One Martini backbone bead per residue (centre of mass of N, CA, C, O) as a GRO file, in nm:
protein
  324
    1MET     BB    1  -5.591  -0.819  -0.235
    2SER     BB    2  -5.337  -0.708  -0.373
    3ALA     BB    3  -4.983  -0.710  -0.358
    4TYR     BB    4  -4.921  -0.391  -0.498
    5ARG     BB    5  -5.120  -0.142  -0.472
    6GLN     BB    6  -4.972   0.042  -0.244
    7HIS     BB    7  -4.691  -0.053  -0.406
    8LEU     BB    8  -4.511  -0.007  -0.685
    9PRO     BB    9  -4.208  -0.156  -0.771
   10GLN     BB   10  -4.140   0.013  -1.041
   11LEU     BB   11  -4.080   0.292  -0.864
   12SER     BB   12  -3.768   0.212  -0.788
   13ASP     BB   13  -3.600   0.172  -1.079
   14SER     BB   14  -3.615  -0.100  -1.153
   15LEU     BB   15  -3.615  -0.348  -1.363
   16PHE     BB   16  -3.884  -0.395  -1.607
   17LEU     BB   17  -4.077  -0.610  -1.769
   18THR     BB   18  -4.256  -0.680  -2.065
   19ASP     BB   19  -4.418  -0.742  -2.322
   20GLY     BB   20  -4.528  -0.765  -2.644
   21GLY     BB   21  -4.693  -0.848  -2.927
   22LEU     BB   22  -4.968  -1.019  -2.884
   23GLU     BB   23  -5.136  -1.006  -3.149
   24THR     BB   24  -4.901  -1.047  -3.358
   25THR     BB   25  -4.824  -1.318  -3.248
   26LEU     BB   26  -5.080  -1.474  -3.284
   27ILE     BB   27  -5.124  -1.420  -3.592
   28PHE     BB   28  -4.826  -1.467  -3.723
   29HIS     BB   29  -4.697  -1.712  -3.528
   30GLU     BB   30  -4.990  -1.885  -3.457
   31GLY     BB   31  -5.252  -1.851  -3.630
   32THR     BB   32  -5.450  -1.646  -3.477
   33PRO     BB   33  -5.761  -1.526  -3.489
   34LEU     BB   34  -5.867  -1.166  -3.439
   35PRO     BB   35  -6.127  -1.011  -3.385
   36CYS     BB   36  -6.063  -0.687  -3.357
   37PHE     BB   37  -5.794  -0.752  -3.210
   38ALA     BB   38  -5.918  -0.967  -2.980
   39ALA     BB   39  -5.778  -1.152  -2.733
   40PHE     BB   40  -6.011  -1.202  -2.524
   41THR     BB   41  -6.167  -1.423  -2.691
   42LEU     BB   42  -5.992  -1.670  -2.588
   43LEU     BB   43  -6.155  -1.693  -2.301
   44ARG     BB   44  -6.398  -1.887  -2.400
   45ASP     BB   45  -6.175  -2.112  -2.384
   46GLU     BB   46  -5.927  -2.337  -2.304
   47ALA     BB   47  -5.740  -2.309  -2.548
   48GLY     BB   48  -5.714  -2.005  -2.551
   49THR     BB   49  -5.619  -1.977  -2.254
   50ALA     BB   50  -5.363  -2.156  -2.294
   51ALA     BB   51  -5.229  -1.965  -2.500
   52LEU     BB   52  -5.203  -1.724  -2.315
   53GLU     BB   53  -5.042  -1.858  -2.084
   54ARG     BB   54  -4.793  -1.928  -2.264
   55TYR     BB   55  -4.723  -1.643  -2.337
   56PHE     BB   56  -4.671  -1.527  -2.042
   57ALA     BB   57  -4.470  -1.747  -1.943
   58ARG     BB   58  -4.234  -1.658  -2.121
   59TYR     BB   59  -4.190  -1.385  -1.970
   60ALA     BB   60  -4.160  -1.497  -1.679
   61ALA     BB   61  -3.908  -1.675  -1.745
   62LEU     BB   62  -3.727  -1.440  -1.833
   63ALA     BB   63  -3.732  -1.276  -1.582
   64ARG     BB   64  -3.622  -1.488  -1.385
   65SER     BB   65  -3.351  -1.542  -1.540
   66GLU     BB   66  -3.279  -1.212  -1.504
   67ASN     BB   67  -3.365  -1.085  -1.230
   68VAL     BB   68  -3.652  -0.937  -1.297
   69GLY     BB   69  -3.910  -0.766  -1.342
   70LEU     BB   70  -4.287  -0.767  -1.392
   71VAL     BB   71  -4.536  -0.667  -1.629
   72LEU     BB   72  -4.869  -0.769  -1.660
   73GLU     BB   73  -5.082  -0.757  -1.932
   74SER     BB   74  -5.388  -0.779  -2.004
   75PRO     BB   75  -5.601  -0.926  -2.269
   76THR     BB   76  -5.797  -0.614  -2.275
   77TRP     BB   77  -5.783  -0.382  -2.498
   78ARG     BB   78  -6.090  -0.469  -2.615
   79ALA     BB   79  -6.260  -0.485  -2.324
   80ASN     BB   80  -6.492  -0.279  -2.433
   81PRO     BB   81  -6.808  -0.207  -2.520
   82ASP     BB   82  -6.788  -0.142  -2.821
   83TRP     BB   83  -6.611  -0.390  -2.906
   84ALA     BB   84  -6.781  -0.616  -2.772
   85SER     BB   85  -7.047  -0.573  -2.919
   86LYS     BB   86  -6.926  -0.675  -3.194
   87LEU     BB   87  -6.870  -0.972  -3.034
   88GLY     BB   88  -7.131  -1.050  -2.845
   89TYR     BB   89  -7.122  -0.898  -2.573
   90THR     BB   90  -7.215  -0.852  -2.267
   91GLU     BB   91  -7.185  -0.708  -1.976
   92ALA     BB   92  -7.139  -0.974  -1.818
   93SER     BB   93  -6.934  -1.121  -2.019
   94LEU     BB   94  -6.724  -0.895  -2.004
   95ALA     BB   95  -6.656  -0.901  -1.711
   96ASP     BB   96  -6.569  -1.197  -1.707
   97ALA     BB   97  -6.329  -1.168  -1.900
   98ASN     BB   98  -6.173  -0.969  -1.713
   99ARG     BB   99  -6.144  -1.171  -1.483
  100ARG     BB  100  -6.010  -1.404  -1.641
  101ALA     BB  101  -5.755  -1.244  -1.708
  102ILE     BB  102  -5.648  -1.205  -1.419
  103ALA     BB  103  -5.645  -1.505  -1.329
  104LEU     BB  104  -5.427  -1.590  -1.535
  105LEU     BB  105  -5.201  -1.403  -1.417
  106ALA     BB  106  -5.202  -1.521  -1.142
  107ARG     BB  107  -5.094  -1.794  -1.217
  108VAL     BB  108  -4.831  -1.697  -1.328
  109ARG     BB  109  -4.731  -1.576  -1.074
  110ALA     BB  110  -4.738  -1.823  -0.890
  111ALA     BB  111  -4.520  -1.980  -1.079
  112TYR     BB  112  -4.276  -1.723  -1.114
  113GLU     BB  113  -4.234  -1.584  -0.854
  114ALA     BB  114  -3.969  -1.392  -0.702
  115PRO     BB  115  -3.774  -1.198  -0.519
  116ALA     BB  116  -3.634  -1.085  -0.801
  117THR     BB  117  -3.951  -1.129  -0.933
  118PRO     BB  118  -4.170  -0.915  -0.947
  119ILE     BB  119  -4.527  -0.931  -1.016
  120VAL     BB  120  -4.735  -0.725  -1.205
  121ILE     BB  121  -5.084  -0.656  -1.233
  122SER     BB  122  -5.249  -0.533  -1.527
  123GLY     BB  123  -5.519  -0.362  -1.631
  124ASN     BB  124  -5.617  -0.342  -1.964
  125LEU     BB  125  -5.663  -0.056  -2.157
  126GLY     BB  126  -5.840   0.082  -2.421
  127PRO     BB  127  -5.966   0.243  -2.663
  128ARG     BB  128  -6.262   0.326  -2.793
  129GLY     BB  129  -6.123   0.351  -3.050
  130ASP     BB  130  -5.883   0.427  -3.259
  131GLY     BB  131  -5.544   0.424  -3.179
  132TYR     BB  132  -5.459   0.602  -3.461
  133ARG     BB  133  -5.720   0.776  -3.413
  134ALA     BB  134  -5.885   1.119  -3.334
  135ASP     BB  135  -6.195   1.146  -3.462
  136THR     BB  136  -6.322   1.031  -3.191
  137ARG     BB  137  -6.442   1.219  -2.912
  138MET     BB  138  -6.420   1.272  -2.569
  139SER     BB  139  -6.486   1.371  -2.281
  140ALA     BB  140  -6.373   1.337  -1.969
  141ASP     BB  141  -6.644   1.239  -1.865
  142GLU     BB  142  -6.708   1.026  -2.074
  143ALA     BB  143  -6.447   0.860  -2.020
  144ARG     BB  144  -6.517   0.786  -1.732
  145ALA     BB  145  -6.783   0.636  -1.781
  146TYR     BB  146  -6.664   0.427  -1.991
  147HIS     BB  147  -6.405   0.307  -1.804
  148GLN     BB  148  -6.515   0.240  -1.509
  149PRO     BB  149  -6.631  -0.059  -1.528
  150GLN     BB  150  -6.355  -0.196  -1.586
  151ILE     BB  151  -6.215  -0.095  -1.333
  152GLU     BB  152  -6.402  -0.217  -1.132
  153THR     BB  153  -6.350  -0.508  -1.203
  154PHE     BB  154  -6.044  -0.495  -1.136
  155ALA     BB  155  -6.076  -0.404  -0.829
  156ALA     BB  156  -6.200  -0.705  -0.761
  157THR     BB  157  -5.912  -0.812  -0.809
  158GLU     BB  158  -5.557  -0.892  -0.849
  159ALA     BB  159  -5.513  -0.626  -0.939
  160ASP     BB  160  -5.276  -0.350  -0.904
  161MET     BB  161  -5.354  -0.212  -1.180
  162VAL     BB  162  -5.381   0.022  -1.446
  163ALA     BB  163  -5.370   0.054  -1.819
  164ALA     BB  164  -5.359   0.291  -2.078
  165PHE     BB  165  -5.349   0.226  -2.429
  166THR     BB  166  -5.329   0.401  -2.704
  167ILE     BB  167  -5.345   0.695  -2.657
  168ASN     BB  168  -5.454   1.008  -2.850
  169TYR     BB  169  -5.587   1.188  -2.618
  170VAL     BB  170  -5.642   1.363  -2.337
  171GLU     BB  171  -5.933   1.318  -2.229
  172GLU     BB  172  -5.908   1.005  -2.204
  173ALA     BB  173  -5.696   1.016  -1.990
  174ILE     BB  174  -5.842   1.173  -1.776
  175GLY     BB  175  -6.080   0.982  -1.742
  176ALA     BB  176  -5.931   0.732  -1.663
  177ILE     BB  177  -5.800   0.853  -1.407
  178ARG     BB  178  -6.063   0.919  -1.259
  179ALA     BB  179  -6.164   0.640  -1.248
  180ALA     BB  180  -5.939   0.512  -1.093
  181LYS     BB  181  -5.960   0.699  -0.846
  182ALA     BB  182  -6.248   0.609  -0.766
  183CYS     BB  183  -6.118   0.297  -0.733
  184GLU     BB  184  -5.822   0.304  -0.610
  185MET     BB  185  -5.628   0.296  -0.863
  186PRO     BB  186  -5.361   0.249  -1.022
  187VAL     BB  187  -5.205   0.445  -1.303
  188ALA     BB  188  -5.137   0.420  -1.648
  189ILE     BB  189  -5.022   0.620  -1.941
  190SER     BB  190  -5.032   0.545  -2.286
  191PHE     BB  191  -4.891   0.684  -2.567
  192THR     BB  192  -4.932   0.751  -2.898
  193LEU     BB  193  -4.726   0.802  -3.193
  194GLU     BB  194  -4.607   0.963  -3.451
  195THR     BB  195  -4.351   1.029  -3.678
  196ASP     BB  196  -4.354   1.335  -3.534
  197GLY     BB  197  -4.406   1.277  -3.205
  198ARG     BB  198  -4.708   1.297  -3.203
  199LEU     BB  199  -5.018   1.288  -3.155
  200PRO     BB  200  -5.289   1.225  -3.346
  201SER     BB  201  -5.415   1.503  -3.242
  202GLY     BB  202  -5.127   1.701  -3.243
  203GLU     BB  203  -5.004   1.675  -2.971
  204SER     BB  204  -4.768   1.703  -2.752
  205LEU     BB  205  -4.627   1.522  -2.522
  206ARG     BB  206  -4.580   1.733  -2.319
  207ASP     BB  207  -4.862   1.861  -2.318
  208ALA     BB  208  -5.017   1.609  -2.244
  209ILE     BB  209  -4.882   1.546  -1.970
  210GLU     BB  210  -4.941   1.830  -1.840
  211ARG     BB  211  -5.251   1.832  -1.871
  212VAL     BB  212  -5.311   1.580  -1.719
  213ASP     BB  213  -5.185   1.653  -1.447
  214ASP     BB  214  -5.341   1.910  -1.398
  215ALA     BB  215  -5.630   1.757  -1.410
  216THR     BB  216  -5.523   1.517  -1.176
  217ASN     BB  217  -5.303   1.573  -0.970
  218THR     BB  218  -5.085   1.355  -1.045
  219TYR     BB  219  -5.212   1.050  -1.022
  220ALA     BB  220  -5.038   0.916  -1.198
  221ALA     BB  221  -4.778   0.704  -1.180
  222TYR     BB  222  -4.738   0.700  -1.499
  223PHE     BB  223  -4.579   0.709  -1.816
  224MET     BB  224  -4.601   0.613  -2.172
  225ILE     BB  225  -4.487   0.445  -2.468
  226ASN     BB  226  -4.665   0.335  -2.771
  227CYS     BB  227  -4.674   0.231  -3.097
  228ALA     BB  228  -4.362   0.322  -3.171
  229HIS     BB  229  -4.083   0.417  -3.297
  230PRO     BB  230  -3.801   0.563  -3.171
  231SER     BB  231  -3.751   0.748  -3.429
  232HIS     BB  232  -4.027   0.907  -3.394
  233PHE     BB  233  -3.950   1.031  -3.064
  234VAL     BB  234  -3.669   1.123  -2.972
  235ALA     BB  235  -3.668   1.429  -3.034
  236THR     BB  236  -3.902   1.515  -2.838
  237LEU     BB  237  -3.706   1.449  -2.576
  238SER     BB  238  -3.527   1.726  -2.580
  239ALA     BB  239  -3.717   1.862  -2.404
  240GLU     BB  240  -3.722   2.034  -2.138
  241GLY     BB  241  -3.813   1.885  -1.820
  242THR     BB  242  -4.015   1.714  -1.576
  243TRP     BB  243  -4.188   1.538  -1.769
  244ARG     BB  244  -3.975   1.304  -1.830
  245GLU     BB  245  -4.004   1.180  -1.539
  246ARG     BB  246  -4.296   1.045  -1.608
  247ILE     BB  247  -4.141   0.851  -1.789
  248ARG     BB  248  -4.116   0.484  -1.744
  249GLY     BB  249  -4.227   0.374  -2.032
  250VAL     BB  250  -4.161   0.137  -2.307
  251ARG     BB  251  -4.351   0.025  -2.623
  252ALA     BB  252  -4.217  -0.052  -2.902
  253ASN     BB  253  -4.173  -0.077  -3.227
  254ALA     BB  254  -3.986  -0.247  -3.469
  255SER     BB  255  -4.117  -0.078  -3.664
  256LYS     BB  256  -4.104   0.209  -3.907
  257ARG     BB  257  -4.378   0.220  -3.964
  258SER     BB  258  -4.663   0.363  -4.011
  259HIS     BB  259  -4.984   0.336  -3.912
  260ALA     BB  260  -5.089   0.316  -4.204
  261GLU     BB  261  -4.903   0.077  -4.286
  262LEU     BB  262  -4.985  -0.121  -4.075
  263ASP     BB  263  -5.287  -0.138  -4.149
  264GLU     BB  264  -5.210  -0.259  -4.457
  265ALA     BB  265  -5.061  -0.488  -4.367
  266ASP     BB  266  -4.979  -0.855  -4.433
  267ASP     BB  267  -4.716  -0.830  -4.278
  268LEU     BB  268  -4.438  -0.881  -4.057
  269ASP     BB  269  -4.244  -0.629  -3.894
  270ASP     BB  270  -3.965  -0.717  -3.677
  271GLY     BB  271  -3.702  -0.626  -3.725
  272ASP     BB  272  -3.436  -0.553  -3.488
  273PRO     BB  273  -3.345  -0.639  -3.176
  274ASP     BB  274  -3.061  -0.498  -3.147
  275GLU     BB  275  -3.148  -0.219  -3.246
  276LEU     BB  276  -3.366  -0.180  -3.032
  277GLY     BB  277  -3.184  -0.191  -2.788
  278GLY     BB  278  -3.023   0.059  -2.859
  279ASP     BB  279  -3.259   0.253  -2.861
  280TYR     BB  280  -3.318   0.227  -2.563
  281VAL     BB  281  -3.062   0.345  -2.456
  282SER     BB  282  -3.104   0.623  -2.575
  283LEU     BB  283  -3.368   0.674  -2.415
  284ARG     BB  284  -3.248   0.647  -2.130
  285ARG     BB  285  -3.067   0.916  -2.160
  286VAL     BB  286  -3.356   1.101  -2.168
  287LEU     BB  287  -3.492   0.888  -1.946
  288PRO     BB  288  -3.436   0.865  -1.609
  289ARG     BB  289  -3.713   0.672  -1.541
  290MET     BB  290  -3.656   0.429  -1.720
  291SER     BB  291  -3.781   0.070  -1.647
  292VAL     BB  292  -4.022   0.001  -1.851
  293VAL     BB  293  -3.992  -0.284  -2.079
  294GLY     BB  294  -4.104  -0.332  -2.419
  295GLY     BB  295  -4.346  -0.417  -2.662
  296CYS     BB  296  -4.510  -0.425  -2.976
  297CYS     BB  297  -4.552  -0.428  -3.273
  298GLY     BB  298  -4.360  -0.719  -3.384
  299THR     BB  299  -4.305  -0.830  -3.101
  300ASP     BB  300  -4.108  -1.044  -2.884
  301GLU     BB  301  -3.904  -1.231  -2.680
  302ARG     BB  302  -3.653  -1.151  -2.840
  303HIS     BB  303  -3.672  -0.841  -2.789
  304VAL     BB  304  -3.688  -0.843  -2.488
  305GLY     BB  305  -3.431  -0.986  -2.431
  306ARG     BB  306  -3.250  -0.759  -2.561
  307LEU     BB  307  -3.347  -0.528  -2.385
  308CYS     BB  308  -3.245  -0.646  -2.125
  309HIS     BB  309  -2.946  -0.655  -2.194
  310PHE     BB  310  -2.909  -0.346  -2.259
  311MET     BB  311  -3.023  -0.232  -1.990
  312LYS     BB  312  -2.841  -0.372  -1.789
  313LYS     BB  313  -2.576  -0.237  -1.897
  314GLU     BB  314  -2.668   0.054  -1.848
  315LEU     BB  315  -2.731   0.038  -1.540
  316ALA     BB  316  -2.446  -0.053  -1.459
  317HIS     BB  317  -2.306   0.199  -1.562
  318ASP     BB  318  -2.454   0.398  -1.380
  319SER     BB  319  -2.359   0.269  -1.114
  320ARG     BB  320  -2.052   0.323  -1.162
  321VAL     BB  321  -2.078   0.633  -1.183
  322ASP     BB  322  -2.209   0.688  -0.907
  323ALA     BB  323  -1.962   0.560  -0.740
  324VAL     BB  324  -1.737   0.784  -0.820
   0.00000   0.00000   0.00000
């Protein structure tokens, strides 16, 4: 049984880091080709596995040095059947890759976890289709059937939870949550947003969260936002309502480019780590439960280090205000 499956420590509102843009770091900083943007393919050999382990160890060392928690997302965003079949994986070899990914994170946890640095292992789920476009959709039942085998694999490992990232329409989120519930796994859902603050499907973030919660009896542990720059969605967070309290995490892009521009770019736009840190402080002021912070495309440990610095100052300020 996993260490934290019964109670996720990041629900305590303490600060938890997570990593940055795994795939963009590997491609642009380390010169590692990733067919179909699939980092899990590196688990095929010892050299690739070692590269992934070094990547995650950097974030674990950062969290330990800062005395904050850490959520480690497995490198399995593309490790679902449709994408894996394009890469020559069978059902059995895909399941093995997902297990290897969690084993890798368990080794990192064993090496770096400390009392002040609880490390949560999350089995990462990606969308069935393109994370930037909602042109091919499943029903909620189809999404449950599609994602359940991967979640079942994670449930038999040391994973504490699962998290579905870059989800761009409601039905896939509902299906993933129902699959996680069937496997008795905690689950987080992270939506991606366009430059207008809406999901690629056109739904508002508020409507998406409320519809998903209504359809799943609020089973998700929390919601997140990923793969968008804060300037793209800060305005949409001005709408009042308890739905904002369901958002506990943000993994934003450092780049202000649109998804279409990112898709076509041959270079890495890594933005400004200090500017991004300031943006996260602004987000924290409208998201009272925001405590899990990391990056997405174009970010690395520099950005996450600055996010940590800015967030610790903001949380310390909140504590002083509460004490008055």
